[in-house]
N, C-alpha and C positions, 0 to 999 in steps of 0.2 A: 504494498498500499502505501511504503515512503517514497519507495523510486515512482510510483503514478503521480505522486501529490508533488514532490519534486519537481519533474516535468509540465505538471499545472502551472506549477508557479510561476516557471521562466519563459513557460508560453503567456501570462499575464504579463508579466513581464516585457515579449517583446511587445504582445498589442500598446501599453501602454508608450510604450516608446513610439509604435510605430503613428498610435496617436498624434504625436507631437511632430510627424514627422508631418511637411508642406504639399508635400503633393501629397499626401493623404488629404491634409487639411483638405486639397481643392478640388478632390472627388469624395464629393458629399453620399454617393453610395459604401462606397470604402469604409467616408467613415462608419459611418453606419453599421455597418458588416464589422468593423470594430467595435465601440463602443456595443453593439448586442455579447459578441460573446466574447469582452473586459467583464459586459454585468451576472451574464453564469457562472463565470470562474471564481467572480468577485466573493462569494459568501464561505464556495473551499479555502484559497487562500486565506482568508481571516479568520477562520476555521486553524486550516494547519499553519498560520504564527499565533495565535492559542495555544496550537499543544507543543512546536517548539521554542515558549517561552515556559510551560507549564517543566517539559519535558525539563530545558536545564537550569529548572529553579529546585529540579528532582535531584540531578546530579551536584547540586552546592548543598543541596543542606547535608548528600549525603558525606559531603568530605567534612564536613561540622560534624558530623557525629566519631569521625576514626582522629577528634581536635583531648585536650585533658579536660579542656572546659564546659563543665555540669552544665551551668546554667546552657553555653549553647548548644551543647547538646540536647539538652529538654526539649527547646526552643525549634530544632531541627531535627523531631522528630513527629513534634508537631508539624512543622510544617509538610516532613516528607507525606506524613499519614494525608492532609488534608492535600496536598500535591496528585497525590495519586491516585486520589480517592476519582481529582478530578478529571487527570486524564484518563485513566480508565469513560468517561461521559464520553471527555473531550472521541476521541477513538471511532465512540459507538455513535458518535453524532458527524463524525466524518464519513464513517462508513455507510450512514445511511443520505448523506451530500453526493457517494461515489456511486450509487446506485443507477442502474439507466430509470433513467424518464422517459416518461411516458410520451410518444413522440406527440400526441395532439396535446397536451396541456396546456400548449403558449397560443392556443385555439382560438375563434372566433368561434360561439355556436349558433348552430340553430334551434331552436329550443318549439315546441308541437304541446298544447295543454288541448285533452278534449274530454268533456263531459261524459261520463257511461254509463252506470248502475246507480239510479235514484231518478231518473229523469229534468224538473226543471231544478233540484234544489244538487246537483250533477254539473249543470252546466255555472250556478252560480257560482259554487266552490271551484268550477275554472274559473271562474273570474277572481273572484279568493285570490287562487294560487297565482296569479296571474301579475297580482297588484305587488302579493310577497317577493318574484324576482323583481317586481320592476322598483322597488322599495329599496330593494337589497344591490343590486345592481347601482342605484345612488351614491348605495351609499360606499360603493366600491370605486364609484366616477366613470362606470361605464354606460357605453351608448345603448336604446331598446332603438330598434328599425321594426314595425310592422308589415308582414307582407301579406297576413291576411285576415280577417277573421269571417265568425260569423258566429252573431252574439243568440242569444238565449231569449224566448218569450219573454221571461222572469224577471232577464238578467243573468251577465255574466256571459260567457261565452259555449255554446254550441265543443266550435274548436279554436285554435286558435295558434297563427307558428307566425315566430318572431325570431331576429336577429337582435343579440348580445354582440357589440363588438367594448374590446378592452383586454386589458393586459392577463397575461395565467386566467382567463373565461371560463375553459375548457377544465381546466385543474382544479376549480372552486364546483362546478355546477355536476360534474361528470356521472356523479350520484346518485342526483335527482330523477335518474331514466326508473321508468316502474308506472305503481300501482298509487295513487295517495288514497288513503281510504277517511272519510271525515264521518266522528257521530257527532250529533245536534238537533236540536230543533225547527226545522227548517220553517221560512216568513210564510212559507204557505199551507204549512199543516194547523189545524184548529186545535188542535185535541191536546196539544203540550202532547204530544210525541217526539220523542227519539229515534230521528231515523241513522240508517248506515247506505253512506253512496260512497260513490269513487271518481276516480277521474286518473286517467290517464298520463305523463309526465314522459315526453319524448327528449333525449336533449344528444345531436349530435355533431360534431364538431365538421367546424367550416372549410372544404375543399378548394382544391385548386384543379384546375382541368387537366393539369397532367399526375393526378393522381385518382380521376376516374375517366376512364375509353369510353366516352359516348359518339355511339353513328348515328349519326343524323337521320338516319333512314329508319332510327329504333325510334323515333318519335314524329309527335306532329304536335303543331298550335294551334288552337282555336280564340277568335277574339269575337270577343261580345260587348255590348253596353255596360261601364258598373250600372252596380246600383248602391244604393247610401248615404256617408256622409263624405264629401269631397269635394267641396266645393262647386261652383257654376259649371263648372266643364264635368263634371263628373257623369251624370243622365246624356250628353251630348254626342261623346266621341266612344269609336269601339278600339275602348283600352285598355282594358280588363284580356288578362290571357286564362290560356285554361289546356294545362301540356297534359296531354299522355305521352305513354311508354309504355310499348306493345307489349315488349319479354316480359315486364314485370305487373304490367298493369297497375303500376301506380300511376295518377292522375292528381298534379296539384293546381287549382285554381287562385289568381293576383291578383289583387283591381288595383291593391293603396293608392300605385303611383297613376300619375296622369298619363305619363308618357307610356305609349303600347314595347316599347322600345326594353327601358328600364322594371316594367313587369314579367318580359319575356327572361330579361336579367335573373332579375330575383324568381324567377320557378325555375331558371334551370340551376339555380344554386342550391336552389333544396331538393331541385331531384339530383346532384351528384349526391347533396349528402346524404341524400334517404340510402341509399346503393351503397358508400362509401358507409352504411354504418351496419345493412345486412352483411357482406363483405365481415364487418369485423365480428362482429353476431355469429355466424358464422364460423371464426376462427377462433371464438369464446367458447360459442358450446362443443368444437372438438378437445379446446383445451380442461375444460370442466369435465368433460366425461374420461379423461385421466385420474382429473383431483378436483377437488372441492372445494375451491374459494371461500370467505367467509362475506366477501362483502362482490367481490367483479364485477362486470361491467350490470344494472339493475336491467333484466328483460322486461319488458313491457310488461307481461302477462303478471309477474311477481308484483306481488304488496307488500312494498318495500317500510310502508308510514303509515302511523293512524294520527290521525286529529282528533280527539277527543275534548269537545269545547263543554260536555258539564263539568266534567274535571280537572281543568284549564292544562292541558297534560299532551303534549308531541311523543308517540315512540315512535324511535325507527329500530326496525325489529332484524333486521340483520345485522347491529348488534348489540339488543336488549336494553338502545341506549331510551330514557325516557327523562323526558326534558318538562320538569310544571313552571315553563312559561310559555304557554300557547298565542297568548297577546303579543310578546315580545316576537315572537317568530312568526307568529304572520303579520306583521306589519314589519317584515324585513330585519328583523335579527336574528341570521341565517349559519354566521359561520361559528359556532359549535361543533354541528353539525356533521357539515366538512371536513372538518377538523380532526372530529371523533370518528370521520370515514376513512379517515387517511392513514393512521395507525395500524389499522388492523392492515391495510395496503400493503405499506411497510416490512411490518413484520412478516409479511405473508416472506415480500421481495429476499428481506435476510435468510431466509428458512431455504428459499430455493440457492441463494448464489450462498450461502456459508459467508456468517463472518467474517473479514481480513482483521488477525490480528496483527 
């Protein structure tokens, strides 16, 4: 591990020199690439510098142990115990930092939320989840761009598709895929009975054209007149599009933009992300048949979380975590959930790779 860390630090120093090179500074693309790589390596280098400081402190403390001054020897014993414990922690932190990252973690995401079992109440809760993710995005300074929305008759959404752009979006939201269950008294319930409804959430990384090969012969666009809110032009031009992909039967409608071209671009982005997600799910299923993952990628048919309003709690069933802070979570205070889900994912990677001493 130390040899690898030495290589990383040398690379970081090379990049630092490059960012001071006038030729690199004059090339915006190269400079951006260098800064991005430095940003990725920075946490590892900082932790390695801490490792070297603590290791050196341990060596110094050991020297005092061989001396004649009893007071210094006692202080050295205390320092040696403290630094040795800290060194073990740093080794583990470095091991985690060196684990292979999910190549999608830094990508933007396309999310789809659909009302499931429960009729109007499911659609209303789909709207609640959309607001939850919107508020969480605000706290992270992410941008939300709605692609398509089909509103429910009593509020909320039958389905809504949107993109979230920002830093490390997929890494924070990838565990949200699956079935979200809500238990509460619906506003439409006159008898005061608690109902159970479900909403399906899909989280897909935004992909580039090079990641998915699309044959124009495999899909077609139909255009139609948009409906609903969207300004004076929305009902007067054929700006809405419907994309049909023949091999999979996937149909995507997009009418959020006034421009037909922009709607086509958005629809293609959704199609590529869905196809990519299908392939990722296939690979995951093959791996899951060989070994059981505690968290994995949320299957769309898997119940992952329950929001119980009478008891004010949220339970994530994959890791058995219950938070008695439903109001905070539904208002966008989500960080505790992805943080808890990342931990077992890291533990699984450590188990698969073997911790490096």
